[in-house]
Every structure is written in C-alpha cells, then in structure tokens.
C-alpha positions, -999 to 999 in steps of 0.1 A, spaced: 14 748 38 -20 728 35 3 694 25 21 698 54 -11 701 76 -29 674 57 3 649 65 3 658 105 -35 652 107 -31 623 87 -1 609 111 -23 622 143 -54 602 134 -38 572 122 -19 570 155 -51 568 173 -65 533 183 -82 520 152 -119 516 152 -136 485 167 -147 465 134 -181 455 150 -188 495 149 -188 492 113 -221 472 116 -232 501 139 -223 524 107 -244 499 86 -274 499 108 -271 539 108 -274 539 73 -303 511 71 -325 535 96 -318 567 71 -345 574 45 -320 584 19 -307 549 18 -339 531 22 -350 551 -9 -314 544 -28 -314 521 -58 -277 528 -73 -248 533 -47 -214 539 -52 -196 524 -26 -160 509 -17 -145 478 -5 -133 483 32 -96 483 43 -92 467 74 -92 503 94 -123 514 76 -158 506 84 -172 477 66 -208 490 53 -214 467 25 -216 433 45 -240 419 40 -241 427 5 -272 449 -3 -290 425 -27 -318 456 -30 -293 481 -48 -274 484 -79 -239 488 -67 -206 502 -83 -172 500 -67 -140 518 -77 -110 500 -95 -75 517 -98 -66 523 -133 -39 543 -139 -40 572 -120 -79 573 -117 -108 555 -100 -131 538 -130 -162 523 -114 -176 490 -122 -211 471 -112 -204 446 -86 -229 419 -84 -216 399 -57 -187 405 -33 -171 374 -47 -169 394 -79 -138 412 -62 -102 407 -69 -73 419 -53 -61 452 -65 -42 482 -63 -28 488 -25 -41 457 -15 -78 471 -20 -101 446 -32 -120 458 -65 -140 449 -95 -126 425 -121 -113 445 -151 -137 430 -174 -167 440 -148 -191 462 -167 -189 500 -164 -206 517 -131 -220 544 -145 -218 581 -134 -250 589 -115 -259 577 -81 -283 582 -53 -255 578 -27 -217 577 -29 -203 562 -2 -166 576 3 -139 565 25 -113 588 44 -86 591 72 -105 622 89 -139 640 82 -148 673 95 -185 685 102 -185 710 75 -179 682 51 -141 682 45 -127 650 40 -88 640 42 -80 612 18 -49 588 18 -29 614 -1 -33 604 -39 -60 626 -51 -81 595 -63 -115 602 -48 -110 639 -53 -108 632 -90 -136 607 -91 -160 631 -74 -157 657 -100 -171 631 -125 -203 616 -107 -234 628 -92 -250 618 -63 -253 625 -24 -220 620 -9 -216 604 24 -183 600 43 -180 568 62 -159 570 94 -156 559 130 -165 585 157 -125 591 162 -123 602 125 -141 632 131 -122 661 138 -127 699 143 -115 709 110 -97 692 80 -76 714 61 -91 718 22 -77 728 -9 -94 741 -41 -90 704 -55 -104 686 -24 -142 675 -28 -163 679 4 -193 656 14 -228 660 22 -234 639 52 -212 616 75 -223 578 84 -210 567 119 -216 548 147 -238 570 161 -258 577 133 -260 599 101 -250 637 103 -257 664 80 -225 683 71 -228 721 77 -207 742 50 
C-alpha cells in the first residue's frame, strides 16, 4: 500500500543525519545563480523548519513573497513584506499574521519543502497533504527545496500527489524528468 511505503520512506529519511544549516545558504546561492530565480518577481515560499534549508534569508527584497498559513485543513497564502511579520502558527511553523493581505494564486516560482524528493519530481511531504491541496489551486514553476540526502531513487506517489518541476539543492538546481 502506498501510504505504508510513504511512512517507511519518511522514517528512513528522518533517521539520516540532518542537513547542515550552512547548506541552506548553498541552496540559496544555487537559486541566485539560476536564471528563473533572477527573473522571478513573485515567489511563493515557506518558513523553514530547523531540518529544512532556509532559502529566504536574507529576505529577497526584490521579490513579492507569499507564505502559507494553516487555516482549517488548508494552506492559504498571504503576502509578507518582512520576516519580522511572521508569527508562531500551526505545528510550530512561522507563518503570516491572519490579517496579512492575500498572496494571490499565480507565481513565477513556488518553493516547496518536503521530506524526500526524486529526480522525476516525486515529493514526499509530512503526511497531511497540505501542499498537495495547495498546489492544485496555484500556478507557477514548482521547485522542491532540499538537502542532497533528501533525494532518493523513487518516491511512492498516488493520484493526489503533486510533482515538482525542479529541485534546488546545495549542488545546484536540477530539472526533474517525469
């Protein structure tokens, strides 16, 4: 069953040593060298958890940034002008204040966290389906943000799982091959 395979893969990846926080700066540097990032004006990002690469530090002042906020069983995007505008939210994740303006639904780039990714664009999230539901509602190039150890040979995917177009890692930005 796919859900069992996903749970086993989550456990296997989470048991690996965590990525070096300094590698988050390498992911950001790889993004900054990428033409699509340089051209992007409107970016959907995320506030990184301690085990995820932090790619929005320093804050990209030349881009409009929207971040997700957990509202009910969904992620809703809100515009964020500065990281100091974020508040503690669901699951201990920093997120926009509830009164922040809506973030829209069309982006040049959508930066997406995950537990694991594969080179075909498969993405394994934390298990609640928040990003899969969000990605059905918004448009833009989808970029999985990860450390190298999070790239696995294959991610089990079902019909509701949404793929990414690119992976941004400390080694560079890689195009996924479906």
